[in-house]
N, C-alpha and C positions, 0 to 999 in steps of 0.2 A: 676580796678573799674568797677563793674557790672552796666549795664544800662537797666532799665526797660522802655519800651515804653508803656505809659498809654493812651488809646484812650477813650474819652467820648465826645459826641457832646455837652453836657451841663455841666457847671461847675460854681462855684461861680464867680460873684454875681448874676447869673441868678436865676429865681424863678421857679423851677419845680422839679419833683421827681428825674430826672436824676442828677441834680445839687446837691440836698440835699443828695443823696446817695454817689456820687463820690467825692465831695469836702472833706469830713472828712476821707473817706477811703484812698484817695491819701496821705493825711497828715500822717495818721497812718503808711501806708506802707513805706513812706519816712523815718519816724522816726525809723522804725525797721531795715532798711538797712543802716542807717547813718554810715559813716566810711568805708563801704564796697561797697556801690552802690548809684546810683542816679536814681530818678524817674522823667521822662520827660512826662508831661501831654500835650496832643495835643487836644485842644477843640476849641470852637468858642466864639466870642464876644457875650455878652448877646443878645439873639434874640427870646426868647420863646414867648413873647407877643409884639405886635405892640405898645401897650399903656404903656409898662413899659420899661424905659431906665435907665441903670446904667453905671457909668464910670468904665472902666477896662483897664488895660495895656495889650498891645499886647504881651509883654514878661515880665516875672517875675522870679526872683530867690529868693527862700526862703530856703537858705542852700542847701541841696541836693534835694529839690523839685523845679523843673523848669516847668514853665507853659507857653505854647505857645497858644495865643488866635487868632483865624483866623477870619478876618472880612468877613461877608457874604453879598451878594447883597441884596438889599431891597426885601422883600418877605412877603407874607401872609401865609395862612395855606393850600393852595391848593396843590394837589399832584405834579403838574409840578414845582411849586415854591420850594417844599421840595426836589425834585430831583436836581434842579439847585443848591440849597444851599449845598446839600451833595456833589455834583460834585466839587464845589469850595473847600470844606473842604478836600475831598479826594485828589485832586491834590496838594493842599498846604502841606498836611502832607507828601506826597511822596517827594515833593521838599525839605521840611525842613529836611528830613532824608537822603538826598542824600550824600553819602560819609561817613555816620556815621555807627557805629557798634551798635548791640543790643544783649542782652542776654536773654530777655524774652519779649513777646508781650502780653499785657493785654488789653482786649476790653470789655467795658460795653455797651450793645446794646439793644435797644428796637425795632428798625425798620429793623434789619438785615444788614443795610448799614454799620454801624460801625463795626459789626462783620466781614463783607466782607473785609473792609479795614484792619482789624487785620489779616485776613487770607492772604491777598496779601503781607503784610509786613513780616509775619512769614515765608512765602514761600521764599521771597526775601532773608531774612537773614538766612534761614534754622534753625530757632529757634522755641522753643515751644510756643504754643498759649493757653492762658487761657481766657475763655469767661465767662462773667457775663450776663446771658440772662434775661432781664427784661420784655420781651413780646415775643410772638410767632408771628412774623410778617406775615408769610404765612397764618397762621390760621386766623388772624385778617383780612387780605386783602381779603381773599376769602369770608368773611361775608360782608365787607364794599362795595366791587365792585359788582354792580348789573348786569352789562352787561355780558351776556353769552359769547359773542364773545371775549371780553377782557380777561375774565377768561380763555377761551380755549387756548389763546396764551400765556398769562402772567404766569399763575400758574405753568405749567410744567417747565418753565425756572427758576422761583423763587425756586421751589422745588429742582431742580438740583443744583442751587447755594447753597441753604441751606444745602443740603446733603454734598457737598464738604467742606463747612465751618465747620460744626459740626463734620465731620469725621476727619478733620485735627487737631481739638483741643485735647490737652492732658487732659484738665480739663474743665468742664462746670458747672458753678454755676447756679442753678435755683432759681429765686427769689420767686417763688411760688411752693408749693407742688403740685398744680394742673397741673403743666407742666410735671410731671413724665411720665405719659402714652405716651405723645407725643414723648419722647426721648428714649423709649424702644428699637427702632431699632438700636440705635447707640451703638455698642459694643466696648470694648477696651478703653472707655473714662471714666475718673474718674468724678463722680458727687458729688456735695454738694448742700446744701439748706440753704444758708445764706440769710435770708429774709431782708426786710427793717426793720427799728427800730425807736425808739423814740430818738430824738435829745436832747442834754443837755438843750437847751433853753426851751424846753417843759417840761422836767423833773423838772427844777427849778420851773416852774409854778405849776406842780403837787404836789410839796412838801409843797405848801402854801395853807391854807384853802381858799376856794372860797365861797362867799355868794350865797345863792339860789335866782336866779333871779325872780322866780315865786311869791315870797312873796311880791314884790313891783311892779312888772310890770302887768298892766292890759292887755296889748297886748303882746302875746308871740312871740318871735323872733326865726326864723329858719334860720341859717346861712349856706351857702355853699361857699367854697372858692376853686378855682382851675381852671382847663381848662374848657372851654365851647365849646366842640367839638361834633362831631357825636358820639364819643365813650361814652360821658356822657349822651347824649340824654335829656338834661334838658328841651328842648322845648316840649318834650312829656309828662312831668310830672309836672313841676313847675307851669305853667299858669293854668293848669287844677285843681291842688290841691289847689292853692291859691284861685281860684274862689270858690271852694267848702268849704274851711275853713272859708272864709269871713274875715271881718275887725278885728276880734279878734286875727288874726295871721299876722305877717309881715315877708316876706321872704327878706333876704339880700344876694344878689349874688355878690361875689367878684371874678373877673377874666376876662378872655378874651379868644377868640378862634374862630375857623372857623364856628361854628354854633351859634355864638352870635346873628347874624342877624335873624336867625330862631326863637330864643327865644324872641327877641324884637318884631318881627312880630306877634307871637302868643299872646303875652301880649297885644299888641295893638288891635288885632282882637277881643279878649275877653273883652277888656276894663278893664283889671285887674289893680287895684290901690294899692294893698298891696304887690307888689314886687319891690324892689329897686336893680338896677344893677349898680355896682361900678367897677372902674378900679382896676387892681392888685395893691397890696401894699406890703411893706416890712414885714418881719416876725414879728418884734417887734410890729408893728401896727396890724397885723393880730391876734396876741395873745390876744390883747385887745378886738378885736371883738369876738373872741371865748369865752372870759371870760364873756362877756355881754349876750351871747346867751342863750336862754332857750332850744333849740334843735340844734344839729349839724347834717348836712345833707350830705349824700354821695349817688351817683347814677351812675349806668352804664347802657348803652343801652341794649336792649333785643337782644343780639347776642350770638350765641353759643360759639364763641371764648372767650368771657368774663367769661364763666363758669370756666375757668382754672386760671384766674388771681387773684392776691392778691394786691389790690391797696395800695400804700404807704400812702395814705390819712387816711386809717384805723388807723395806728399807731399814727398819728398826732391828730386825733379827740379823740382817747381814753384817751388822757392825761387830758382832761378837765372834770369838774364835771357836765357836761350836758349830757343828754341821747343822744345816737347816733341813728339816723334814717337812715337806709341803704337800698337802692333799688338795691340789688345784688342777684346773684344766684350762684350755683355751689360751688367751693372751698371757695370763699370769704364768702359766707353765712355760710358754715360749720365753718370756722375760727372764725367769729364774734360770732356766737352762742356758740361756745366752749370756747372762750378765753375772751370775753368782757362782763362784767356785765352791766346792765342797757342799753341795746341796743334793738332795734326793727328792724327786717329784713323783708322786703316785696319783692315780685317779681318785677323785673324791669318793669317800665311803668304801674304798677297797681295802678291807682289813688285812687280807692275806698279803697284798703287795706292800702295805705299810710295815707289817711285822717282818717280812723277809728283807726288806730294804734296810731296816734298822739293824737287824742281825748281821747283814753283810757289809754295812758301811764301815769304811776304814776311818776311825776317829783319831788315829795316831799321827797322821801327817800334818805338817804345819800348814795353816791356812793363810794365804796372802790375798787380801781383797782391796789393796790400796788403789787399784785402778777404779774399782767401783766407788770407793769413798770420794775420790777426786771428781768423778763424773756426776755424782748425785748429792752433793752438799746442799742442804736445804737453803742455806744462805745465798748461794749462787743462783739457785732457782728462783728464790723470792725476789732478788734484785732484778732479774730479767723479767719476771712477771709484773713487778711494780712499774717498770719502765713501759711495759705493754699497756698497763692500765692508764698511766699518766698521759699517754698520747691522745686520749679521747677527752681530756679536759679543755 
């Protein structure tokens, strides 16, 4: 019986892109190796947001899909808290695998740490390593960290670790086509580009007609749902845009994160009253909020590293019959303009462009995105990716 070690820091019932990607992929992979293999997922107890708590078992068996959820110490979103959390995850995964055999190691990683764990385990078992890269951590951290001294000492070490990890992998999947140039130096590795996709619960919504909100609403609603961190930079765009748009527009922000305090502080400073910040909610409730929205909003901070990424939120928002307003650049900008009708893209943190675009956008026309739905169904992508993984067993 073949055994696949599946590493992902986030898994259902957690609410985040890593969970939404890996939960269905692990199920498809387990189904494809049923009778010949077992998939053991090593993940964490739900921990993405301090304000969202969900019940989950530390150990689950679903046929040949086995899930180990590791409890983490209480933490917030600071770097030291994240390091401590990963250390706990790292040591527990090593402990749980003591004395076991493995035939393939799969790691889905956005912060390099999970990829590093996959590297360590693959070296230990002398087995092949398949990586799913959701973000380029070294690229991002070099933008986020401002201290030249920390950069001087930290970046060379991280680059060395990164090179070791990527050179060991037999296969690297890049979640964004914007990552390709970064990985050119790594020869002898097989690459693929299985992106994020649209989940079934959103496709079911897309198949039903949705009424046009603008016909009955005097106040236009702009909905954002997701992480409120430095990477999203909401504090640099929403308070300012809300102030300029005025009381004819209402922002609804659903989420949590390390920069939520900055957002609330900026709203208070400007005495903005047309922005409502809510706690994270489950997907079925989120769908209802999306359906009621006049505009759906996405934003990334103005950092060079984000020019390469393709946010999973794009696929989620494109399901609904409301125009997408996206403050992104680089590959994400190219993708949205190429693939998604009735969308408006502006440069990150450009308040004037965002406000003007919202006011000028025609929200009355019917939106047809069936071609996009068919092309980016998560289920189709997962089956293709699972087949790619299985070939290394």
